[in-house]
Structures are given as C-alpha cells and as structure tokens.
N, C-alpha and C positions, 0 to 999 in steps of 0.2 A: 534413504531417507530412511530412518526411525519416524514413530509419529506412537504415541499413545491418547487416547482419551481422557478427560481427565475429570469431566465432572458432563453431567447431557439435564442436567432438569433445568429448564427455563431454556433452552437455546444447549448446543456443545461449546465443551469448552475441551480442544487439541496445545498440544506441545512435540513441536516439529525439530529434528536433530538432524541436523545438515552430518552429510559428508564431506569428503576432499573433494574437492573435484566436479559437487555437483553444481547444478547454473541453480539458480535461485527462484527466478521465473517461471520458468519454465515446469519445476516438481509443483509448486508454488498454485500452481494455475492445473497438472494432473490431479493433484490433491486433492484441491476446488472439487473440480469434476467429479469426483472418483464418491463425493461423499456430499457433492451436491448443496453444499453453501450457498448460503447471500446473504444479507447481512451482513455483514462478520466484523471485527476488524480486526485488523494486525501487528504482531509486535515480536522483531528480538535486533539482537546485538549478536555480532562479535567479526567475522575477518573474515576478508576478503586477500583473492591474490592478486584477481584483476574487476574492473567493478566501467558499468559504461552507463552517466549517467540526464536522464534533459532538462532542456532550458525551455519550455512552452515560448514560441517566437511567437510576439502576440501580433504582429504585419506578415509576416506569411501564415499564423493558423496551425505550427506544426512547431511537435519537439526535433532540438537544435542538442544534436547526441554533445555530452562532453565524455573523451574514453582517457580514465586512468588503466596506464597498465604495467601499475607493480603491488608490492601488499600492502593492506589497507587495515585499520579495524571502525569496524562499522560499528559506529557509536552507539547510529540512531536507526532502527526500524520502524515505519508505522503506515498504518495504512486499510482499507477495505476491501473486499466482497461484495461485489454487488449483485445485480442482471444485468447482462447484454441489452440493445433490443428488443437482439433473437432469443431473446429468454438466458441465457448463457450464464455462469460466472465470468466476472468480468477484475481485475486487477486494479488498482489502483493503487501505489506503495510508491513510496517517497521518504530518501535516506541519508543523511549525516553520515559519513564517511571523515575519517582521519590520517594523515601522510604522515610516515617519517620526522619530519620536522616538525607536527603538530601544525596545521596546519589544516583545515575544514576543509568539506566542499558537499556536498553538500545539493538536488534532486527528486525529479520523479526515475522511480529506479528501473532502468531499458534491462540489462543485464547484467550480471556479476558472478564469479564462482568462487566456492568456501575453501575456508585455505584461514588454517584446521578448523572449522566447527561454526558451524549458526545455530541457535538455540531462535526455534520460533514459538510462537504463544501461538493464538485466533478462536478471541469468540462469536460466541453465534445467538445476536439477537433474532428471536422468534418472530420478528419481520423483517420481511424479505426489504431491500432494496432495490427499482429495478432504474434504468438509466436509459437516455431518449436524448437525441440527439441532437446539441445547440445550434440554432444555424448561426449563431451571431461567433460561436466561435470555433464548429462542424466538432467540439467531442462532445463523449456522450456522455454526460452529468446525471449527479440520480435526481429524481420524483420522485411522487409520490401523495400517496394518501398520507403514510406516516408525517413527512414532511410538509408537505405544501400545506398553508393558512397553519399555520404553531403561531406565527402571530406578527402582524400589522412589519410592515419596513420604518422602520426608525423612519421621518422625517426631517430633527434637527438633529444633530450631537445631544446626549445624556450626560451631564453635569453628575460627578460623579463629588460626594463630599469626602473626606477626610474627619478620623471617627478621633 
C-alpha cells in the first residue's frame, strides 16, 4: 500500500492506494495504528477479488458473514476510525459492491482483497471519537462529549414543508 499526507491543517488528510492482493481491513487498521488516527472518516472506491460482508443479526447480537468469492466493483466504501474502549484505533466500515450481473450487495466490511486497486481518502477530525460497549447490542458504539447532548431526541415526527 502506498500513501501520502495531503493536508495537515485542522486534522490530517491522507490518500491510500492499495496494491493487488492486499487485505483491506488489516492494512487500514495497521495504518490507523501507525498514524495514531481516531475521529477520522474513510471513503473509497476500487475493486476486489473477493469480499466478506457482515449483516448484524439483532436476535443473535452478532455479524453474520456473507462471502462473495468473485471479482466485484467496490462502488462505495464509507466508514470511520475511532478509539475502542481500550483506547486503540477501531474501524467501522460499510461497503456496497457491484457484481458482474449488475446486482449490488452491501454491509459491514469484514474482509476483502484488492484487485486491481483501491483508492481511499482518510480525513481526520481534530476531536477524537471514543467507543463504549453498548449493553443492549454488545457492540462498541460511539459516545463522547462532542456527540452526547448535541440535540434533544425527537419526541414527535417533524413535518417538512415543500418549497
């Protein structure tokens, strides 16, 4: 994987270019640790030789894997890098992939191998995000002073008026 620091004012912005055969999540996590990233957003496009997506099963409280063992277009990759409960970088990445027949599959990115390339942009916020285990789901969800208390929860639907 090649990378470059594009900007370092008010948070850093990186471009990452993956090579054929590289595993997406392993390399992204290693990069996040190397650069001490947290509170960062991630976007990307490219193609994969295989991918494993996850679907969160509410009843079982775990991700159920959906493996696709064929070449796919990585139509959209979006996610974040935050800190896990122990203070280490944690990834939460979702993707939509397109198959040869034009169908699209999406979900939580568990793993995928690049072929021929993956172009990724990481934008770091000056404020870092912290995850905490949610007792209702068992997932490490984002919490923090920058997010909590921003606005009261809606108690009734909001009517949107046409222009």
